[in-house]
C-alpha positions as a printed NumPy array, in Angstrom:
array([[  0.   ,   0.   ,   0.   ],
       [  2.787,   2.391,   0.953],
       [  4.561,   1.738,  -2.346],
       [  1.388,   2.443,  -4.335],
       [  0.832,   5.622,  -2.321],
       [  4.408,   6.761,  -2.965],
       [  4.084,   6.048,  -6.686],
       [  0.8  ,   7.933,  -6.822],
       [  2.292,  10.881,  -4.93 ],
       [  5.293,  10.937,  -7.264],
       [  3.061,  10.799, -10.343],
       [  0.802,  13.569,  -9.016],
       [  3.721,  15.772,  -8.036],
       [  5.383,  15.328, -11.444],
       [  2.113,  16.052, -13.225],
       [  1.523,  19.178, -11.148],
       [  5.119,  20.3  , -11.569],
       [  4.94 ,  19.871, -15.347],
       [  1.61 ,  21.683, -15.547],
       [  2.934,  24.513, -13.379],
       [  6.092,  24.804, -15.461],
       [  3.928,  24.957, -18.591],
       [  1.807,  27.73 , -17.07 ],
       [  4.861,  29.736, -16.04 ],
       [  6.37 ,  29.22 , -19.477],
       [  3.225,  30.559, -21.126],
       [  3.127,  33.485, -18.707],
       [  6.762,  34.284, -19.494],
       [  5.998,  34.177, -23.234],
       [  3.045,  36.511, -22.762],
       [  5.067,  38.845, -20.554],
       [  7.911,  39.005, -23.068],
       [  5.407,  39.968, -25.733],
       [  4.234,  42.753, -23.458],
       [  7.768,  43.853, -22.615],
       [  7.807,  42.551, -19.057],
       [ 10.043,  39.532, -19.577],
       [ 12.262,  40.403, -16.611],
       [  9.407,  40.193, -14.077],
       [  8.529,  36.538, -14.776],
       [ 11.895,  35.138, -15.773],
       [ 13.054,  35.308, -12.155],
       [ 13.793,  31.747, -10.956],
       [ 12.192,  32.403,  -7.54 ],
       [  8.774,  32.615,  -9.227],
       [  9.035,  29.095, -10.558],
       [  7.815,  26.285,  -8.343],
       [ 10.236,  23.692,  -7.099],
       [  9.609,  19.986,  -6.973],
       [  9.577,  20.213,  -3.162],
       [  6.882,  22.899,  -3.131],
       [  4.678,  20.852,  -5.469],
       [  5.151,  17.712,  -3.363],
       [  4.314,  19.751,  -0.258],
       [  1.165,  21.131,  -1.901],
       [  0.053,  17.691,  -3.042],
       [  0.786,  16.239,   0.394],
       [ -1.242,  18.993,   2.048],
       [ -4.145,  18.413,  -0.36 ],
       [ -4.089,  14.657,   0.26 ],
       [ -3.958,  15.222,   4.022],
       [ -6.978,  17.549,   3.786],
       [ -8.863,  14.948,   1.727],
       [ -8.071,  12.303,   4.334],
       [ -9.22 ,  14.613,   7.151],
       [-12.481,  15.303,   5.283],
       [-13.035,  11.567,   4.748],
       [-12.491,  10.839,   8.447],
       [-14.8  ,  13.691,   9.464],
       [-17.543,  12.453,   7.113],
       [-17.177,   8.951,   8.486],
       [-17.404,  10.214,  12.078],
       [-20.463,  12.367,  11.315],
       [-22.227,   9.612,   9.372],
       [-23.581,   8.258,  12.677],
       [-24.976,  11.647,  13.682],
       [-28.364,  13.23 ,  13.06 ],
       [-29.259,  16.831,  13.887],
       [-32.741,  17.08 ,  15.419],
       [-34.459,  20.46 ,  15.421],
       [-37.949,  21.696,  16.243],
       [-38.501,  19.266,  19.106],
       [-39.547,  20.907,  22.349],
       [-36.997,  19.797,  24.902],
       [-37.499,  19.946,  28.633],
       [-35.379,  19.468,  31.712],
       [-37.534,  16.721,  33.26 ],
       [-36.521,  14.069,  30.694],
       [-33.112,  13.561,  29.119],
       [-32.728,  14.563,  25.47 ],
       [-31.834,  10.963,  24.633],
       [-35.011,   9.541,  26.205],
       [-37.19 ,  12.256,  24.702],
       [-35.858,  11.687,  21.162],
       [-36.043,   7.905,  21.523],
       [-39.673,   8.105,  22.686],
       [-40.528,  10.594,  19.927],
       [-39.145,   8.216,  17.283],
       [-40.976,   5.246,  18.748],
       [-44.337,   7.063,  18.812],
       [-44.132,   9.03 ,  15.547],
       [-41.805,   7.049,  13.284],
       [-41.138,   3.463,  12.298],
       [-37.624,   3.623,  13.776],
       [-36.514,   3.342,  17.393],
       [-32.812,   4.13 ,  17.27 ],
       [-30.201,   2.937,  19.743],
       [-28.868,   6.31 ,  20.841],
       [-25.222,   6.401,  21.89 ],
       [-25.165,  10.061,  22.946],
       [-26.659,  13.514,  22.492],
       [-25.426,  17.075,  22.678],
       [-27.086,  20.423,  22.135],
       [-25.538,  22.295,  19.192],
       [-27.329,  25.612,  18.928],
       [-30.849,  26.764,  18.187],
       [-33.205,  26.538,  15.225],
       [-34.82 ,  29.674,  13.715],
       [-37.71 ,  29.45 ,  16.198],
       [-35.335,  29.401,  19.165],
       [-35.707,  25.7  ,  19.958],
       [-32.473,  23.859,  20.825],
       [-30.936,  21.671,  18.119],
       [-29.563,  18.333,  19.27 ],
       [-26.812,  16.27 ,  17.693],
       [-27.8  ,  12.636,  18.198],
       [-25.188,   9.917,  17.772],
       [-26.668,   6.526,  16.943],
       [-25.146,   3.058,  16.731],
       [-24.363,   3.198,  13.001],
       [-24.658,   5.147,   9.747],
       [-27.536,   2.951,   8.536],
       [-29.619,   3.899,  11.556],
       [-28.884,   7.593,  10.983],
       [-29.947,   7.225,   7.345],
       [-33.151,   5.427,   8.415],
       [-34.003,   8.333,  10.717],
       [-33.546,  10.884,   7.946],
       [-35.633,   8.8  ,   5.536],
       [-38.406,   8.246,   8.09 ],
       [-38.859,  12.001,   8.226],
       [-41.486,  11.633,   5.488],
       [-43.796,  10.153,   8.118],
       [-43.559,  13.311,  10.202],
       [-44.673,  15.517,   7.3  ],
       [-47.955,  13.594,   7.011],
       [-48.816,  13.864,  10.701],
       [-51.983,  15.657,  11.843],
       [-50.047,  17.128,  14.771],
       [-48.438,  20.459,  13.809],
       [-45.819,  20.019,  16.552],
       [-44.729,  16.742,  14.979],
       [-44.62 ,  18.254,  11.47 ],
       [-42.219,  20.94 ,  12.745],
       [-39.596,  18.401,  13.879],
       [-36.693,  17.801,  11.483],
       [-34.007,  15.124,  11.337],
       [-31.058,  16.2  ,   9.165],
       [-27.687,  14.704,   8.368],
       [-24.707,  16.085,  10.285],
       [-22.774,  17.586,   7.38 ],
       [-19.154,  18.711,   7.281],
       [-18.487,  22.289,   6.25 ],
       [-17.599,  21.125,   2.73 ],
       [-20.75 ,  18.979,   2.433],
       [-22.888,  21.884,   3.687],
       [-21.38 ,  24.239,   1.084],
       [-22.03 ,  21.744,  -1.71 ],
       [-25.605,  21.172,  -0.5  ],
       [-26.2  ,  24.93 ,  -0.288],
       [-24.908,  25.479,  -3.829],
       [-27.031,  22.587,  -5.09 ],
       [-30.116,  24.031,  -3.362],
       [-29.47 ,  27.527,  -4.748],
       [-28.95 ,  26.133,  -8.259],
       [-32.14 ,  24.076,  -7.944],
       [-34.073,  27.116,  -6.738],
       [-32.813,  29.153,  -9.703],
       [-33.916,  26.408, -12.099],
       [-37.351,  26.236, -10.448],
       [-37.664,  30.038, -10.566],
       [-36.643,  30.08 , -14.236],
       [-39.207,  27.383, -15.09 ],
       [-41.947,  29.268, -13.235],
       [-41.11 ,  32.581, -14.924],
       [-41.291,  30.993, -18.387],
       [-44.493,  29.072, -17.824],
       [-47.51 ,  30.353, -19.75 ],
       [-49.979,  32.422, -17.784],
       [-53.635,  31.987, -18.596],
       [-55.654,  35.185, -18.51 ],
       [-59.433,  35.316, -18.805]])
């Protein structure tokens, strides 16, 4: 495994180094055409093999950190909209809520309050026994939307996303909203 990783790192660093050299070469050509050849021909502007390897290593380390964080959070669900009290523990309250209102009764490992929802209710990060259970909770949310009880309909179970996942989801939601808005603005309007 280590040998494959080293070969991959070497290949990536060489590829990045070659691409960077090509970019600097093109910039130098453009600068010479503009009369600024001296500003880009300086050797200190050109990347070294060590700096490329360091950049690739840093990027791979960040990818590994993101993967570990996603794996850790995959067992978490963020619950919001549930009225929490001090008489019953958050864990018992959420477990009972799931048993009464959903088809899932999760084995809760731990809970922790992580802020407030827009209505001022505390949000709770719930850690369950495994990622499959967390996914089942999020999927079972459909049952809550069909409830006759408004209090139940206002409870949400969401995935515990990393910062990167949240940014991607936000961009996807914004893009989807733009597409929906565009479709609505182009739809024919019937006038009597």
